[in-house]
N, C-alpha and C positions, 0 to 999 in steps of 0.2 A: 538303072543299068548295072549289071554285074560287073564287078571289078576284076581285072585280070588277075591270076593267080601268080604270086611272087615266089620265085625260087627261095630255097631256105637261105642262101647266102645274101640275098637282096633284102631279107627281113631286117628290121632294125629293132634295137632294144627300146622298150617302152620308156618314156620319160615325162615327167610334169613339164608342162609347157606346150605339150602337144595338145590340140583342141579336143580330141577324142578322149585321151586319158585324163585331161583336166575335168571334162564333163562327167565321166565315170566316177572320179574321186570325189566330186562334189555332189554326186547323186542327182544330177540335172536332167538326165534323159528321161522322157516320158512316152510310153508306148501304150497302145490300146489293145495289142494282141501279142501272144507268145511268139508267133510267127515273125513279128517286127523285131522282137527280142533277139531271136535266133539269128536273123539276117545281120544285126549289128555285132553279135558275138562271132559270126563267121568272118566279118570284116576285119575284127581285131586279131584273129588268128591268122589271117593271110597277110596283114600288115606287120605284125609284131613278133618278136620271138617269145614263145611261151615256153614254160617248163615242160620238161619230158614226162614228169610224173603228175599227169592230170587224173582227176577222179573219173575213172571209167563209168562208176555208177551214177554220176550226175554230169551228163554231156551238156547241161545248160550252165556250166561254171567254167572259168578259166583261171588258172593259176600262172601268174607271170611276175617278173622281177620289173620294178619301176624305179628308174633313177630320180633322185631327190623327193621320193615319196615318204612322207610320214616320218621323217628324220628328227630324232631328238638331240639335243646337244651332246648327251652322253655317247649315242650312237656315232656322231660326227668324230667325236674325239678317239673313237675306237677304230675309226677307218671305214666306217659305213659310207657308201655312196648312194644308196637307196635301199628299198625294202621290197619284200615280196607281198603280193596282194592276191586275194581271192575275188574275182569278179563275178557277181551273181545277181539274178533278178529278185527285185523285192516288189511286192505289190501292196497298194493302200486300199484295195477293194475297187477302185476305179480306174486307176492307172498302174502300169508296171514301169518300174524304173531299173536301171542298172546301178549297183553300188559296188564299192571296193572295200574290202575288210583286210586290214593289216594282218600278216601272219609273222608271229615271232620265230623266224628261223636264224640260226647261227651264221655269223659272218663267214665261217670257212666254206659255206655252201653257197654263198652269193657269187654271180658270175663276174662282178665287178667289185673291187675294193681298193681303198687307198693303201698303197704300200707304205709300211712303216718306215721312217727314216733310219737308215742304217749307215754305219762307217764304212762298210764293205758291201758290195753287191754279192747275191748269190746266184746260183743257176737258174732261179726262178726269175730273174730279171728279164723282161721282154727282149733286150738287145742280146743277153747271153743265151737265151733260148733260140734266138735267131742264129747265133753261132752254132750251136748244137745241131740245129736242122738244116745247116748250110744254105740259109735263104739267099736267094740270088737277087742281085741288084743291077740295074742296067749301066750304071756308070761308077767309076772309082770314087767320084765326089760324094755319091750317096752312101758308100761304105765309110769313107773318112768322116762323114758327118754323124754316122753312128758312133765312131770312136769318140768324136768330140762331145757328144751328148753324155756319153757314159763318163767321159773325164770331167765335164762340168758338174755332173751329178755327185761324182765321187772324186773330187780334186786332191784330197789328202793321201789318197792310196793309188793314185794312177799317174803315169808320166807319158804324154802324147809323143808321138814321132811322126815323121812325113808319110809313112805308109804302114805304121803299127801303133799298138798302145799297150804300154806295160801297166798292169793292174793287179791289185791283190784281191782274190775272191774268197768269200766265206764258203767253206766246205760243209759246215755243220758240225755239230758236237761230236767228237771222237768217242766211239764205244770204248777204246782203250785209252788209258790216261798218258799215252806216249804220242808225241807229235803235236802239231799245231792245227787248229780248226780252219786256218786259213792258208791260202796257196797262192804263189806268185806265178802269173801266167803272162804271155804275151800274145796279143791279137795281131793277126797279119791279114793283108789283102791278098787274095789268091784269085786266079783266074779261072773260070769254068770253060769246059771244052766247047760250049756254045757262045763263047765270047763275053758272057757276063761275069760278074765278080761276087765273091762271097767272103766271109770272115773265118779264119781258121785260127786255132789257138795251140799253143805249145806250153808245157809246163817248164818253168825256170828252174833248173837244178843247180845246186852250188858246184863250183868247178874246184878241183884239187889244184894245189900250187904248181904243179907241172903244167896242167892245162892253161892257168893263168899267165905262165912265163912263154907259153907258145905264141908265135905270131898269129894275130887274129886273121880270120878269112874276110875277104871283102862281102859285104852283106848282099845277099841275093834277093833281087827284085823281080817280081814277075813281069814277063814281057807285056802282058796286057796293062799293067800298071805304068810301065815305062813309056809305052805307045801312047796311052791317054795323057800322060804329062807333056809329051812332045807335042801332041796335038793342041793341048791348052795354050802352049806358048806360041804356037803358030797363030792362034786366033787372037792373041791379044794385039791390039793396034799398036804400031811403032810410035815412039815418043817424037813428037814434033820438034824439030831443031829450034833453039832460041833465036828470036829475031833480033839483029844487031840494030843498034840505033844510031844514027848520024848525028854528030855533034855539030 
């Protein structure tokens, strides 16, 4: 029975531990015709994310990235999470099998890799990318959880608040030798027009002495955030009164 086509977003990365991928990696499949081989290759293309740069001259091969595939200790130490492989048919004269051949491709071209441990996050960090894209979250609590994940990952350069996070971000090496490669920013919770929430950032600039002597303004909290906090308090069960004991 022909399997239904999966939309691109429903396809998943190949990884060791999947029965099909394990069988290919070990060369265990046995077919008696090229038609059977192509049917299995079609199934792999429809189920897993494959590389965009396929060999158009050889349609009976598939190039894809496989998590945990053929990793060496040296690759793991460099941040590799998997490797690319070329899946192709191989015949022994009687049967046709599918085998996987490891492709030596530099880590920078891998779709997934281990982020090196840094003192400061940069704008390539998944949460900071979500800030730039103004990713929407259904609840305030989910945004605050993002703040806390960032704080827990970089506790030395971040200060959490009830509706914000102060953090120092790595900007990259400066072309000019003036200024710092890091920048202090504040992440805040903001309400979108559709009622959802997103993260916004502002750059923390040094204040002059006159500004420091001025009376500070009351912090502005978005209406959506305040409403959500009130709603949470209403949902919390009231504390039961202590029972008195009769002597």
